NUDRENBA-297668 format. One record per residue (C-alpha): x, y, z. Coordinates in steps of 0.5 Angstrom, whole numbers. Layout:
<rs>
X; Y; Z
...
</rs>
This chain:
<rs>
-81; -20; -8
-75; -24; -9
-69; -21; -5
-63; -22; -10
-56; -23; -6
-50; -22; -11
-42; -22; -10
-36; -20; -14
-29; -23; -15
-28; -21; -7
-34; -23; -4
-37; -17; -3
-45; -17; -2
-49; -13; -7
-56; -14; -4
-62; -12; -9
-69; -12; -6
-76; -9; -7
-76; -3; -3
-73; 0; 3
-75; -5; 9
-73; -11; 5
-67; -9; 3
-66; -7; 11
-68; -15; 12
-63; -17; 7
-57; -13; 10
-58; -16; 16
-58; -22; 14
-53; -23; 10
-48; -19; 15
-50; -25; 19
-48; -29; 14
-41; -26; 13
-40; -23; 20
-43; -28; 25
-38; -27; 31
-37; -20; 29
-44; -19; 31
-44; -23; 37
-38; -19; 40
-41; -12; 38
-48; -15; 42
-45; -17; 48
-40; -11; 48
-46; -6; 48
-50; -9; 53
-43; -10; 58
-43; -17; 57
-37; -20; 52
-32; -22; 58
-37; -28; 60
-33; -31; 53
-27; -26; 52
-24; -27; 59
-22; -22; 65
-19; -18; 60
-25; -16; 57
-28; -13; 64
-25; -6; 64
-30; -5; 57
-35; -9; 61
-35; -4; 67
-35; 2; 62
-41; 0; 58
-45; -1; 64
-43; 5; 68
-45; 9; 62
-51; 5; 61
-50; 4; 53
-55; -1; 53
-60; 3; 57
-59; 9; 53
-60; 5; 46
-67; 3; 48
-68; 10; 50
-66; 12; 44
-70; 7; 40
-76; 9; 44
-76; 16; 41
-74; 14; 34
-81; 10; 34
-84; 15; 36
-81; 21; 32
-80; 17; 26
-83; 11; 25
-80; 9; 18
-74; 9; 20
-75; 5; 26
-79; 0; 23
-73; 0; 17
-68; -1; 23
-73; -7; 26
-72; -10; 19
-66; -10; 19
-65; -13; 26
-71; -19; 23
-65; -20; 18
-59; -21; 23
-64; -26; 27
-66; -30; 22
-58; -31; 19
-54; -32; 25
-56; -39; 26
-53; -40; 19
-47; -36; 21
-46; -38; 27
-45; -45; 24
-40; -43; 19
-36; -39; 24
-31; -43; 28
-31; -38; 34
-38; -40; 37
-36; -47; 39
-29; -46; 41
-31; -41; 47
-38; -46; 47
-43; -40; 46
-49; -40; 42
-52; -33; 38
-57; -29; 42
-62; -25; 40
-62; -18; 37
-67; -14; 40
-70; -7; 36
-65; -2; 39
-59; -7; 39
-56; -3; 32
-55; 3; 37
-53; 0; 42
-47; -3; 38
-47; 5; 35
-46; 8; 41
-40; 2; 43
-37; 4; 37
-37; 11; 38
-38; 13; 45
-31; 14; 46
-29; 18; 40
-29; 25; 43
-23; 22; 47
-27; 25; 55
-22; 21; 58
-17; 27; 56
-20; 31; 62
-18; 26; 67
-11; 26; 64
-11; 34; 64
-13; 34; 71
-7; 30; 73
-3; 34; 69
-5; 40; 73
-4; 37; 79
2; 35; 79
5; 40; 74
0; 46; 74
-4; 49; 69
1; 51; 64
3; 45; 62
-3; 42; 60
-2; 45; 53
4; 41; 52
1; 34; 52
-5; 38; 47
-5; 33; 42
-9; 27; 39
-6; 20; 41
-7; 13; 41
-14; 13; 44
-17; 18; 38
-20; 16; 32
-19; 20; 26
-18; 20; 18
-15; 23; 12
-21; 25; 8
-20; 31; 1
-25; 34; -4
-22; 35; -11
-26; 39; -16
-28; 38; -23
-22; 44; -25
-16; 39; -22
-19; 32; -25
-18; 29; -32
-25; 28; -32
-28; 34; -30
-32; 32; -25
-30; 31; -17
-27; 26; -14
-28; 24; -6
-22; 20; -3
-19; 18; 4
-19; 13; 10
-22; 13; 17
-16; 11; 22
-19; 6; 27
-16; 1; 31
-15; -5; 26
-19; -11; 28
-20; -18; 25
-25; -18; 21
-25; -11; 20
-30; -5; 22
-32; -3; 15
-36; -7; 11
-36; -6; 4
-43; -7; 1
-48; -5; -5
-56; -3; -3
-60; -3; -9
-69; -2; -9
-72; 3; -13
-72; 8; -9
-64; 9; -9
-58; 4; -12
-52; 6; -6
-45; 4; -5
-41; 5; 1
-38; 2; 7
-42; 0; 12
-42; -2; 20
-43; -8; 21
-49; -8; 26
-52; -2; 24
-57; -1; 17
-55; 3; 11
-49; 7; 10
-47; 12; 15
-40; 14; 14
-37; 13; 6
-43; 13; 1
-44; 14; -7
-51; 14; -9
-49; 15; -17
-50; 22; -17
-48; 24; -10
-42; 22; -6
-40; 23; 1
-35; 21; 6
-33; 24; 14
-28; 25; 18
-27; 26; 26
-28; 33; 27
-24; 33; 34
-31; 37; 37
-32; 37; 45
-39; 34; 47
-38; 30; 53
-38; 33; 59
-35; 29; 66
-37; 32; 73
-35; 30; 79
-41; 27; 84
-43; 27; 92
-47; 21; 91
-52; 20; 97
-56; 15; 100
-64; 13; 98
-68; 10; 102
-68; 4; 98
-61; 3; 99
-59; 6; 93
-54; 12; 91
-56; 18; 87
-52; 24; 84
-52; 31; 85
-56; 34; 79
-53; 38; 74
-58; 45; 72
-65; 43; 73
-64; 37; 77
-62; 33; 72
-58; 26; 74
-51; 24; 73
-50; 18; 71
-45; 14; 75
-38; 13; 73
-33; 11; 78
-31; 17; 82
-35; 22; 76
-41; 22; 72
-41; 23; 65
-47; 26; 60
-47; 26; 54
-52; 28; 48
-55; 21; 46
-57; 21; 54
-59; 27; 55
-63; 28; 47
-65; 20; 47
-64; 21; 40
-57; 18; 37
-58; 21; 30
-61; 15; 26
-66; 19; 22
-61; 21; 18
-59; 14; 15
-65; 14; 10
-64; 20; 7
-57; 19; 6
-59; 13; 2
-64; 17; -2
-60; 22; -3
-59; 25; -10
-55; 32; -10
-51; 35; -5
-57; 40; -1
-60; 33; 0
-54; 30; 4
-54; 36; 7
-61; 36; 10
-60; 28; 12
-54; 31; 16
-57; 36; 20
-61; 31; 24
-53; 27; 25
-52; 27; 33
-46; 22; 34
-40; 22; 33
-39; 30; 31
-36; 29; 24
-34; 33; 18
-37; 32; 12
-35; 33; 5
-40; 31; 0
-40; 33; -9
-45; 31; -14
-45; 31; -21
-48; 38; -22
-43; 41; -19
-45; 42; -12
-40; 42; -6
-40; 41; 2
-35; 41; 6
-39; 42; 13
-39; 39; 21
-45; 34; 23
-47; 33; 30
-49; 35; 36
-45; 39; 42
-48; 42; 47
-47; 50; 50
-44; 50; 56
-39; 53; 60
-31; 53; 58
-29; 50; 64
-34; 44; 62
-29; 43; 56
-23; 42; 58
-24; 39; 65
-28; 35; 71
-33; 39; 74
-37; 39; 80
-44; 38; 79
-47; 41; 85
-44; 47; 82
-49; 53; 79
-46; 55; 71
-45; 48; 69
-50; 46; 66
-52; 45; 58
-56; 50; 55
-58; 48; 48
-54; 46; 42
-49; 49; 38
-52; 53; 31
-51; 53; 27
-45; 48; 25
-39; 51; 22
-38; 51; 15
-31; 49; 11
-29; 52; 5
-26; 49; -2
-21; 53; -5
-18; 53; -10
-21; 46; -13
-18; 43; -7
-21; 41; 1
-17; 37; 6
-20; 34; 12
-15; 31; 17
-17; 32; 24
-13; 39; 24
-16; 45; 26
-21; 47; 21
-29; 49; 21
-29; 45; 28
-25; 49; 31
-30; 52; 36
-33; 46; 38
-26; 42; 40
-20; 42; 45
-14; 38; 42
-13; 37; 35
-9; 33; 30
-2; 37; 28
-3; 40; 21
2; 36; 18
-2; 30; 15
-7; 36; 12
-1; 40; 10
2; 34; 6
-4; 33; 3
-6; 39; 0
1; 41; -2
1; 34; -6
-6; 36; -9
-3; 43; -11
1; 40; -16
-4; 37; -22
-9; 38; -24
-11; 32; -28
-12; 28; -21
-16; 21; -23
-19; 17; -18
-13; 11; -20
-8; 17; -18
-11; 17; -10
-8; 11; -8
-1; 14; -8
-3; 20; -4
-6; 14; 1
1; 12; 2
4; 17; 3
10; 16; 8
13; 23; 9
14; 25; 17
14; 32; 18
13; 31; 26
20; 28; 26
24; 36; 25
24; 38; 33
28; 31; 34
33; 32; 28
34; 39; 30
36; 37; 37
41; 32; 33
44; 37; 29
46; 40; 35
50; 35; 38
58; 34; 39
62; 30; 43
59; 24; 41
62; 17; 41
65; 16; 33
59; 11; 33
54; 15; 35
56; 21; 30
56; 17; 25
49; 14; 27
47; 22; 27
50; 23; 20
46; 18; 17
40; 21; 20
41; 28; 18
42; 25; 11
36; 21; 12
29; 23; 7
25; 23; 13
20; 17; 10
17; 12; 14
17; 6; 9
17; -1; 10
24; -3; 7
28; 3; 10
34; 3; 15
33; 10; 16
26; 9; 19
27; 3; 24
34; 8; 26
29; 15; 26
24; 10; 30
30; 6; 35
33; 14; 37
25; 16; 38
24; 11; 42
29; 12; 47
28; 20; 47
21; 18; 50
23; 13; 55
28; 17; 58
23; 24; 58
18; 20; 61
22; 16; 66
25; 24; 69
23; 25; 76
21; 32; 74
14; 28; 71
15; 22; 77
8; 24; 79
4; 23; 72
6; 15; 73
2; 14; 78
-4; 10; 77
-10; 13; 76
-16; 11; 81
-20; 12; 74
-23; 5; 70
-18; 2; 67
-21; 3; 60
-19; 9; 60
-11; 8; 60
-9; 9; 53
-11; 17; 55
-7; 17; 62
-1; 12; 60
5; 17; 62
10; 14; 56
4; 14; 50
3; 21; 53
10; 24; 52
10; 19; 45
5; 23; 42
6; 29; 45
14; 30; 44
14; 34; 38
11; 40; 43
16; 37; 49
22; 38; 44
21; 45; 42
18; 48; 49
22; 53; 51
23; 50; 58
21; 43; 61
21; 43; 68
29; 43; 69
29; 36; 64
36; 37; 60
33; 35; 53
39; 36; 49
43; 30; 54
36; 25; 53
37; 26; 46
45; 25; 47
44; 19; 51
39; 16; 47
43; 17; 40
48; 13; 44
44; 8; 46
42; 6; 39
49; 6; 37
51; 1; 41
46; -3; 40
44; -2; 32
36; -4; 29
38; -11; 25
34; -9; 19
29; -5; 16
22; -1; 20
17; -6; 17
21; -12; 21
19; -8; 27
13; -4; 25
9; -10; 23
1; -10; 25
-3; -12; 31
-10; -13; 29
-15; -14; 35
-19; -21; 35
-25; -22; 40
-22; -29; 43
-20; -30; 50
-13; -33; 46
-11; -29; 40
-7; -33; 35
-1; -27; 36
2; -26; 42
2; -18; 43
8; -18; 47
11; -21; 42
15; -16; 37
19; -22; 33
11; -25; 31
11; -25; 24
5; -27; 22
2; -21; 20
6; -16; 15
11; -10; 16
8; -4; 14
10; 3; 11
8; 10; 15
7; 13; 22
2; 16; 26
4; 24; 23
4; 21; 16
-2; 21; 11
0; 14; 12
-3; 13; 18
0; 7; 22
0; 8; 29
5; 5; 34
7; 8; 40
14; 10; 41
17; 8; 47
13; 2; 49
12; -1; 42
14; -1; 34
7; -6; 33
1; -2; 29
-5; -3; 32
-9; 3; 29
-9; 5; 22
-13; 6; 15
-19; 1; 17
-22; 2; 10
-20; 6; 4
-24; 10; -2
-24; 14; -8
-30; 17; -10
-30; 18; -17
-37; 22; -17
-39; 23; -25
-37; 16; -26
-38; 11; -21
-35; 6; -24
-29; 9; -24
-29; 9; -16
-24; 4; -12
-24; 1; -5
-20; -3; 0
-21; -6; 7
-15; -9; 11
-17; -16; 11
-24; -18; 7
-31; -18; 6
-32; -24; 10
-31; -26; 17
-31; -33; 16
-24; -37; 17
-24; -41; 11
-27; -37; 7
-23; -35; 1
-26; -27; 2
-22; -27; 9
-16; -24; 8
-16; -23; 1
-15; -16; 0
-10; -15; 6
-4; -16; 1
-7; -11; -3
-8; -6; 3
-1; -7; 5
2; -5; -2
-3; 1; -2
-7; -2; -8
-14; -2; -9
-21; -6; -12
-25; -4; -17
-32; -2; -15
-37; -6; -19
-43; -3; -21
-46; -7; -27
-50; -12; -25
-48; -17; -30
-40; -17; -29
-43; -20; -22
-45; -27; -19
-51; -29; -16
-51; -32; -9
-56; -37; -9
-54; -40; -3
-58; -34; 1
-63; -33; -4
-69; -31; 0
-77; -31; 0
-80; -25; 4
</rs>
């Protein structure tokens, strides 16, 4: 039949086809037209070849991708998928065929190919699995085990808990479900925002997929068919956050030469081989099980009730997520989904010796934990919750506590009301530093006046706030002073581990994101924290911020170019907007205190699913639907995203415009 591609006023593709396989082809085609450069970059990143055109800065990732054998793992998983689930494998192939058909025209429209002298490459059937794996392989934060080894080596095991928190290398999210007893319509609402490194174009693609079997709107991952994380089928909607589970292990290896000149590592358990990763080896579920969970994707599109979503996520593998779902018949779901190995406690917290018994995997954790919906509310924000038995380090409870408190104030919520929650800027984690400030005396008059202003500050990290700017300046100065203390000097030594793990191993970011616990600890290795805070206040009083928080807290997106159009080290660059929010706010726009106020991580999308009335649903992404720089939809959603506004989800086909440019016959 004819595959039809429609667009709404924001350029979002709405695709219609005769069956699921034709629709997958159309999704691949439309994505190649809109995101050709992004697809090319992701294909190379999955194979570990991106430095060939992105330059030396991409070498660290490429080395990791090759050492971890991401492309080979994707190929193995697709081979297994063909054997176990041929329908889904054929569906993935159809998507790949669409990508390959659309790439030449997409590349013609994307100037980046000409800029670097690159022609689009050929997608293999397993390339979407490689893209998925490359996008999510670091979500479990296994490099934190490398950091813990360093902490134990220099400070001892008791110090590990001081730094146990999420940080700049962790991907998180907010998500909440409100049942009909708390909404104006009597139907449930699901809302939230995934927090990731902000990329241009974005890591999520607004899309609609329609065929006689299903009609689904949601946020897709460019390069992967279907709608995995956030979707609404008309009768049931779902959303996820990172569960913060630990499901990847690092093994210390003793490598042996083989007769052909190669090297192998000592086995784990019954002789399974460890994959080489520098001095250590990594085991992760897709490598072991040869399953990436793609068998969940078609059942999610076909879901009509919460029970269907629940069954679909039984096949989920990686990353391990907390799932919330609701349907039009009153069904609710709050559970953990994914694959977590059963193994020793030591495996979960540190590097273990591959040649020692007791560190083998002994099957999969089951059944996966379930959460509750209490008083009409369920909140997931990477805090300890249903996934607690599966993880080691979780986010502080501030975002979850704030969301639950705000949601508990009303019983007449509408979908449109949720935008205000997305944009909440209250910073509960400021309390320990402000407590230290309140205890200071004998300050210079300038420092005393600054302290008094901060003690009367409303603790909101709004872009137009001078108080937020002053707090951030003092916080950064405290972080730098603590990190420079001789007691922590050993943690400044350059680690021997691959460069790609630096966000987890650098001392200043670790101090920055653990500042709350470091300031509240009874004792901190002889560090005089009161003096560090005093010196920081005097420093900032002598050279106070010249403007507001938004003047320095600017968006710093990653662009896949050898020479990005902005200088990441230039704090005066004003090409991107100033932002409200901070790491522990509901509006989680993460800078790295002590290093930079620039925000490289934040909401990669926002969504509101009105379960009973899908036409009232809302969404927005940081930039736009198109990755083509001269498209009117390249950055048209950015002002809305900055302000906290949302775009309507259009469901009436008569309100859409057919994109005849891409009309194709199958």
